[in-house]
C-alpha positions in Angstrom: -14.1 2.7 -5.8 -11.6 3.4 -8.5 -12.5 3.9 -12.1 -10.8 0.5 -13.0 -13.0 -1.3 -10.4 -16.1 0.2 -11.8 -15.1 -0.8 -15.4 -14.4 -4.4 -14.2 -17.8 -4.5 -12.5 -19.4 -3.4 -15.7 -17.5 -6.0 -17.7 -18.6 -8.7 -15.2 -22.2 -7.6 -15.6 -21.9 -7.8 -19.4 -20.4 -11.3 -19.2 -23.1 -12.6 -16.8 -25.9 -11.1 -19.1 -24.3 -12.4 -22.3 -23.7 -16.0 -21.2 -26.3 -18.6 -20.6 -26.5 -21.7 -18.4 -29.0 -23.5 -20.7 -27.8 -25.6 -23.6 -29.8 -25.2 -26.8 -31.5 -22.1 -25.4 -33.5 -20.4 -28.2 -33.3 -17.1 -26.4 -29.6 -17.2 -25.8 -28.0 -13.9 -26.6 -25.1 -15.4 -28.5 -25.5 -16.6 -32.1 -24.3 -19.9 -33.5 -23.6 -18.5 -36.9 -20.4 -19.8 -38.4 -19.2 -16.3 -39.2 -19.3 -15.4 -35.5 -17.5 -18.4 -34.1 -14.1 -16.6 -33.8 -15.7 -13.7 -31.9 -17.6 -16.1 -29.6 -14.5 -17.9 -28.6 -12.4 -14.8 -28.2 -15.2 -13.4 -25.9 -15.2 -16.7 -23.9 -11.4 -16.5 -23.7 -11.6 -13.0 -22.2 -14.2 -14.3 -19.7 -12.0 -17.3 -18.8 -9.0 -15.1 -18.4 -10.9 -12.9 -16.0 -12.1 -15.9 -14.0 -8.6 -17.3 -13.7 -7.1 -13.9 -12.7 -6.8 -12.7 -9.1 -9.3 -9.9 -9.6 -12.3 -12.0 -8.7 -12.7 -13.4 -5.2 -13.4 -17.1 -4.8 -17.1 -16.8 -4.6 -20.4 -17.7 -6.1 -20.1 -15.2 -8.9 -16.7 -16.6 -10.0 -18.0 -20.2 -10.1 -21.3 -19.2 -11.8 -19.3 -17.3 -14.5 -17.1 -20.3 -15.1 -20.1 -22.6 -15.5 -21.6 -20.1 -17.9 -18.4 -20.0 -20.0 -18.4 -23.8 -20.3 -22.1 -24.0 -21.2 -21.7 -21.3 -23.8 -18.7 -23.0 -25.3 -20.5 -26.4 -25.4 -23.7 -24.8 -26.7 -21.9 -23.9 -30.0 -21.5 -27.6 -30.7 -25.1 -28.7 -29.9 -27.9 -28.5 -32.4 -31.6 -29.2 -32.6 -32.2 -32.4 -34.5 -33.8 -31.4 -37.8 -33.8 -34.8 -39.6 -36.6 -37.3 -39.2 -35.6 -40.5 -37.4 -36.6 -43.9 -38.9 
């Protein structure tokens, strides 16, 4: 393995550990704070760029990472209802 391959594997591991498949997950590693929205979506853009590149083989890891990217992006726009319903 070359050094670049090892670095890409480390980046993939980081992406898989940082992204969640569960919407409204209270233990999700990414914050929904408005100050971090730019960083969140730049991180997701990096992950999506990697998924769309030729580096990853068409396998389960690629499809799982794509699903995690979409769930994490949609998770920013979900919220727990805090108002009382009539």
